[in-house]
Structure formats: structure tokens, C-alpha cells
VOTOR-493917 format. One record per residue: residue number from 1; residue in one letter; x, y, z of N, C-alpha, C, O, CB in turn. Coordinates in Angstrom, 2 decimals. Glycine has a CB too. Example, Ala and Ser with C-alpha at 12.3 -4.5 7.8 and 13.67 -1.06 7.14 Angstrom:
<pts>
   resi   resn       npx       npy       npz      capx      capy      capz       cpx       cpy       cpz       opx       opy       opz      cbpx      cbpy      cbpz
      1      A     13.19     -5.69      7.80     12.30     -4.50      7.80     13.20     -3.30      7.80     14.24     -3.32      8.46     11.31     -4.47      9.05
      2      S     12.85     -2.25      7.08     13.67     -1.06      7.14     12.90      0.03      7.87     13.41      1.14      8.04     14.08     -0.60      5.72
</pts>
This chain:
<pts>
   resi   resn       npx       npy       npz      capx      capy      capz       cpx       cpy       cpz       opx       opy       opz      cbpx      cbpy      cbpz
      1      M    118.35    163.27    130.11    117.69    161.77    129.28    118.63    161.34    127.96    118.77    162.12    127.02    115.87    162.11    128.54
      2      Q    119.30    159.93    128.00    120.01    159.47    127.15    119.66    160.25    126.45    118.91    161.17    126.78    120.03    158.31    126.80
      3      Y    120.59    159.87    124.19    120.76    160.64    123.16    119.27    159.33    122.76    118.29    159.63    122.08    122.63    160.86    122.26
      4      Q    119.48    158.05    123.36    118.36    156.92    122.50    117.57    156.51    123.04    117.04    155.45    122.71    118.72    155.75    121.97
      5      S    117.09    157.44    124.41    115.57    157.35    124.74    114.93    158.10    124.69    113.76    158.07    125.09    115.19    157.07    125.65
      6      R    115.60    159.21    124.08    115.31    160.78    123.57    114.54    160.38    122.56    113.42    160.86    122.38    116.61    161.83    123.06
      7      G    115.21    159.19    121.57    114.16    159.00    120.12    113.48    157.90    120.08    112.74    157.57    119.16    114.86    158.93    118.72
      8      F    113.73    157.20    121.18    111.86    156.36    121.75    111.05    157.11    121.62    110.03    157.02    120.94    111.43    155.89    123.34
      9      A    111.44    158.00    122.32    110.17    159.35    122.79    109.82    159.69    121.66    108.60    159.71    121.48    110.63    160.87    123.63
     10      R    110.49    159.98    120.78    110.48    160.35    119.64    109.21    159.72    118.40    108.28    160.14    117.71    111.86    160.06    119.39
     11      N    109.89    158.59    118.68    108.96    157.38    118.17    107.21    157.24    118.41    106.20    157.04    117.73    109.59    156.12    118.90
     12      I    107.69    157.56    120.30    106.15    157.10    120.48    105.33    158.15    120.66    104.27    157.90    121.22    105.87    156.21    121.65
     13      D    105.58    159.46    120.25    104.98    160.78    120.68    104.10    160.63    118.79    102.98    160.82    118.34    106.53    162.48    121.21
     14      I    105.30    160.26    118.32    104.90    160.39    116.62    103.45    158.99    116.23    102.78    158.84    115.21    106.88    159.87    115.43
     15      V    103.45    158.40    117.21    102.58    157.00    116.50    101.62    157.71    117.52    100.57    158.03    116.95    103.13    154.91    116.68
     16      A    101.65    158.12    119.07    100.93    159.03    119.12    100.20    159.12    118.56     99.23    158.37    118.44    101.21    159.76    119.10
     17      L    100.62    160.65    117.72     99.72    161.29    117.09     99.29    161.27    115.68     98.51    162.03    115.11     99.98    162.25    117.31
     18      Y    100.00    160.14    115.18     99.81    159.89    113.52     99.63    157.93    113.26     99.09    157.34    112.32    101.66    160.67    112.51
     19      G    100.28    157.39    114.41    100.02    156.26    114.62    101.07    155.48    113.71    101.94    156.12    113.13     98.62    156.05    114.43
     20      W    100.99    154.14    113.60    102.26    153.13    113.25    102.13    153.67    111.54    103.08    154.35    111.15    101.93    150.96    113.66
     21      E    101.17    153.45    110.67    100.98    154.26    109.77    102.24    155.19    109.12    102.86    155.09    108.07     99.99    154.95    110.31
     22      G    102.33    156.15    110.24    102.76    157.54    110.28    103.87    157.26    110.16    104.47    157.44    109.10    102.49    158.43    111.34
     23      L    104.59    156.60    111.53    106.07    156.51    111.55    106.09    155.55    110.23    106.68    156.17    109.35    106.83    155.84    113.11
     24      R    105.70    154.35    109.79    105.81    153.89    108.77    106.54    154.39    107.39    107.57    154.02    106.82    104.80    153.69    108.71
     25      K    105.49    155.47    107.08    105.95    156.32    106.45    107.05    157.27    106.38    107.57    157.59    105.31    105.30    156.66    106.42
     26      I    107.44    157.76    107.58    109.14    158.15    107.68    109.55    157.17    107.83    109.94    156.81    106.72    109.81    159.02    108.71
     27      N    109.78    156.30    108.65    111.02    155.50    107.67    110.94    154.56    106.84    111.97    154.02    106.44    111.92    154.92    108.28
     28      G    110.00    154.24    106.50    109.86    153.49    105.19    110.71    154.23    103.81    111.40    153.66    102.97    108.15    153.43    104.89
     29      F    110.37    155.74    103.95    110.78    156.18    103.05    112.58    156.36    103.22    113.35    156.69    102.32    109.90    157.33    102.86
     30      Y    112.86    156.09    104.39    114.54    155.95    104.64    114.57    154.02    103.82    115.07    153.37    102.89    115.12    156.10    107.11
     31      Y    113.92    153.93    104.64    114.25    152.63    104.18    114.75    151.99    103.27    115.82    151.37    103.28    113.65    152.18    104.16
     32      E    113.54    152.16    101.93    113.59    152.34    100.29    114.26    153.06    100.05    114.63    152.86     98.89    112.59    152.70     99.55
     33      K    115.00    154.36    100.69    116.28    155.65     99.86    117.98    153.83    100.36    118.90    153.32     99.72    116.60    158.56    101.76
     34      V    117.70    153.73    101.03    118.86    152.26    101.17    118.31    151.05    100.19    119.03    150.36     99.47    118.88    151.45    103.04
     35      K    117.26    150.98    100.30    116.93    149.90     99.21    117.42    150.05     97.86    117.54    149.04     97.16    115.52    149.76     99.04
     36      R    117.79    151.52     97.26    117.99    152.08     96.01    118.98    151.56     95.49    119.09    150.66     94.66    118.11    153.35     95.96
     37      D    120.26    152.63     96.42    120.98    153.60     96.93    121.94    152.65     98.15    121.99    152.92     99.35    119.90    154.88     97.49
     38      S    122.63    151.52     97.48    123.53    151.01     98.60    124.52    151.66     99.44    125.09    151.15    100.40    124.18    150.16     98.14
     39      T    124.68    152.93     98.94    125.95    153.93     99.01    125.31    155.17    100.31    125.97    155.97    100.97    126.31    154.81     97.06
     40      F    123.84    154.92    100.32    123.03    155.91    101.50    124.05    155.47    102.61    124.85    154.54    102.60    121.08    155.49    101.95
     41      D    123.74    156.61    103.75    123.49    155.40    105.17    122.72    156.28    105.75    122.81    157.50    105.61    124.89    154.80    106.34
     42      P    121.99    155.73    106.37    120.31    156.38    107.22    121.19    157.04    108.54    120.59    157.84    109.26    118.71    154.67    107.97
     43      Y    122.08    156.81    108.74    122.32    157.40    110.31    123.74    158.45    109.77    124.76    158.65    110.43    122.84    155.78    111.83
     44      D    123.50    158.89    108.71    123.89    160.38    108.42    123.29    160.91    107.97    123.67    161.85    107.27    124.73    160.74    107.86
     45      I    122.03    160.60    108.13    120.52    162.77    108.31    121.13    163.60    109.11    121.42    163.40    110.29    118.40    162.79    109.50
     46      D    121.37    164.61    108.41    120.80    166.04    109.50    119.29    165.74    109.39    118.48    165.24    108.60    121.19    168.00    108.82
     47      D    119.38    166.57    111.16    118.33    167.06    111.33    117.44    167.86    110.55    116.24    167.79    110.80    118.52    167.48    112.07
     48      D    117.83    168.56    109.69    116.92    169.40    108.32    116.10    168.43    107.53    114.92    168.38    107.21    118.01    170.17    107.06
     49      E    117.35    167.54    107.28    116.97    166.49    106.47    115.65    165.51    106.92    114.92    165.08    106.03    118.20    165.70    106.37
     50      F    115.46    165.26    108.04    114.73    163.89    109.18    113.78    165.26    108.86    113.30    165.55    107.77    115.47    163.14    111.34
     51      I    113.71    165.70    109.60    112.21    167.23    109.35    111.70    167.50    108.66    110.50    167.71    108.79    112.20    168.47    109.36
     52      R    112.59    167.68    107.15    111.85    168.05    106.19    111.10    166.41    105.41    109.98    166.39    104.91    112.93    169.05    105.20
     53      T    111.91    165.31    105.46    111.19    164.56    105.20    109.85    164.00    106.06    108.80    163.71    105.49    111.97    163.88    104.93
     54      A    110.03    163.91    107.35    108.99    163.91    108.21    107.58    164.61    108.03    106.40    164.25    108.04    109.53    164.36    109.22
     55      S    108.28    165.81    107.87    106.85    166.80    107.32    105.91    166.30    106.10    104.71    166.05    106.10    107.42    168.34    106.70
     56      E    107.17    166.22    104.78    106.44    166.02    103.86    105.73    164.55    103.48    104.84    164.49    102.62    107.15    166.49    103.01
     57      K    106.13    163.57    104.08    105.30    162.63    104.65    104.22    162.52    105.46    103.28    161.75    105.27    105.83    162.13    105.08
     58      L    104.34    163.33    106.41    102.27    163.42    107.22    102.11    164.51    107.03    101.42    165.09    107.86    101.71    163.19    109.07
     59      G    102.52    165.12    106.12    101.15    166.68    105.28    101.79    167.38    106.32    102.14    168.38    105.69     98.73    166.67    105.38
     60      Y    102.15    167.55    107.33    102.30    168.94    108.75    103.59    169.53    108.82    104.64    168.90    108.81    102.11    168.36    110.50
     61      D    103.46    170.85    108.91    104.79    171.21    109.66    105.17    171.02    110.98    104.62    171.34    112.03    104.99    172.37    109.61
     62      L    106.53    170.27    110.65    107.11    169.37    112.27    107.70    170.42    112.87    107.30    170.42    114.03    108.42    167.93    112.19
     63      A    108.64    171.52    112.63    108.78    172.19    112.82    109.60    171.92    114.54    110.57    171.42    115.10    107.72    172.78    112.35
     64      Q    108.07    172.85    114.79    107.52    172.69    116.71    107.61    171.29    117.41    108.16    171.13    118.50    105.66    173.02    116.96
     65      L    107.15    170.51    116.84    107.58    169.16    117.61    108.31    168.25    117.33    108.19    167.15    117.86    106.80    168.50    117.85
     66      F    109.47    168.62    116.19    111.33    168.64    116.51    111.56    169.62    117.83    112.16    169.42    118.89    112.42    169.49    114.92
     67      E    110.91    170.66    117.35    111.74    171.01    118.58    111.61    171.41    119.75    112.42    172.14    120.34    112.33    171.63    118.42
     68      F    110.31    170.85    120.30    109.92    170.39    121.46    110.62    169.12    122.54    110.45    168.84    123.72    108.75    170.10    121.07
     69      W    111.62    168.48    121.25    112.38    167.11    121.69    113.40    167.38    121.70    114.25    166.59    122.12    112.34    165.93    121.00
     70      G    113.89    169.14    121.03    115.29    169.91    121.75    115.65    169.45    120.20    116.87    169.32    120.13    116.40    169.18    123.53
     71      I    115.18    169.23    119.28    116.38    169.02    117.64    115.38    170.51    117.06    114.18    170.79    117.01    116.12    166.73    116.11
     72      L    116.41    171.04    116.76    115.55    172.73    116.38    116.46    172.97    114.69    117.62    173.21    114.39    116.17    174.62    118.09
     73      P    115.33    172.78    114.02    115.53    173.49    112.27    116.00    174.42    112.51    115.88    175.21    113.45    114.33    173.89    111.23
     74      S    116.91    174.39    111.17    117.62    175.97    110.58    116.75    176.48    109.86    115.97    175.97    109.07    118.99    176.00    109.62
     75      N    116.94    177.70    110.23    116.31    178.90    109.89    115.56    179.00    108.92    114.38    179.32    109.02    117.03    179.73    109.74
     76      D    116.33    178.65    107.50    116.08    177.93    105.98    114.46    176.84    106.07    113.34    176.97    105.58    117.81    176.68    105.58
     77      L    115.00    175.96    106.83    114.15    175.03    107.12    112.36    175.65    107.25    111.33    175.53    106.58    114.80    174.40    108.49
     78      L    112.83    176.41    108.66    111.22    176.55    109.20    110.81    177.75    107.77    109.68    177.75    107.29    111.03    177.46    111.36
     79      R    111.89    178.66    107.28    111.11    178.93    105.39    110.24    178.42    105.13    109.08    178.83    105.07    111.75    178.53    104.10
     80      E    110.82    177.14    104.88    110.49    176.34    103.78    109.15    175.60    104.02    108.35    175.33    103.13    111.60    175.38    103.50
     81      L    108.97    175.23    105.72    107.89    174.44    105.95    106.73    175.33    106.10    105.58    174.91    106.19    108.10    173.58    107.10
     82      H    107.10    176.77    106.12    106.03    177.73    106.53    104.43    177.73    105.99    103.28    177.78    106.45    106.59    178.99    106.16
     83      P    105.18    177.64    104.61    103.49    177.69    104.04    102.59    176.11    104.02    101.52    175.86    103.46    103.55    178.31    102.14
     84      M    103.63    175.04    105.00    102.21    173.91    105.14    101.97    174.36    106.96    102.65    175.00    107.77    102.77    171.53    104.77
     85      P    100.22    173.39    107.05     99.61    173.95    107.68    100.44    172.76    109.05    101.07    171.70    108.98     97.94    174.12    107.15
     86      I    100.06    173.51    110.03    100.94    173.01    111.73     99.97    172.00    112.10     98.79    172.29    111.90    101.06    174.43    113.29
     87      D    100.16    171.19    112.47     99.09    169.37    113.13     98.37    170.51    114.56     99.08    170.97    115.45    100.82    167.12    114.20
     88      P     96.54    170.80    114.41     96.17    171.95    115.70     96.37    170.27    117.33     95.97    170.33    118.49     93.50    173.00    115.33
     89      A     96.84    169.52    116.88     97.34    168.24    118.12     98.88    168.80    118.22     98.97    168.80    119.44     97.27    166.13    117.46
     90      I     99.99    169.22    117.81    100.93    169.72    117.65    101.04    170.76    119.12    101.67    170.69    120.17    100.90    170.26    116.23
     91      K    100.06    171.73    118.54     99.89    172.92    119.29     99.66    172.52    120.55    100.59    172.82    121.31     98.86    173.79    118.83
     92      K     98.66    171.86    121.12     97.79    171.16    122.47     99.21    170.89    122.63     99.94    171.81    122.99     96.39    169.71    122.42
     93      K     99.75    169.55    122.39    100.83    169.31    123.00    101.34    170.03    123.22    101.70    169.65    124.33    101.45    168.74    122.71
     94      E    101.92    171.21    123.05    103.14    171.98    123.57    102.58    173.00    124.93    103.24    173.56    125.81    103.84    173.01    122.14
     95      E    100.96    172.96    124.68    100.93    173.52    125.97    100.50    173.12    127.02    100.61    173.81    128.03    100.51    174.37    126.00
</pts>
């Protein structure tokens, strides 16, 4: 599967699990960051930063969901997100 197709699939899964508002929370964070800082490049976000932001904005540890898509969080990020709850819908998706 091409890289761009996986990105679209990720967005489709986020919308399926958290609705359009969930996707807006994640993307809106970066949109606002670009508005505040014209030197910020939203295409230069590392995987851990994106997983952390998505998890914070949606209130769940999304590391497993990103692993499902082949985006592997670092061990440091896994430890950081560990106290957050894991959405039961993510566990169900992986079954």
C-alpha cells in the first residue's frame, strides 16, 4: 500500500472511532500551531510527536492504534502514555 493511502486510511479510522470532531481536534492543533508560528513545518513532525498529540487531544493512549497502522512509538513514548486509558474500541479493532 502506498504511503499516502495509509495516511488516508488512518484518517478514515480516526473518523470511524472518534468522528469528524476527533480528526478536527488533532489536525486543528497543528493548524493553530502554524498560524502562531510561521516557521513551524507541519510536514516535519516525528511519529512520537504526532502520536502524543493525537492521544492528548482525544484523551486515550493511541499507541496501539498507530502500531496497527505500522507507525511504531518509541519506548519512551509508550511509558509516557501508559497512564492514559486505552479506548475499548481500539482493543476491539485489533481482535
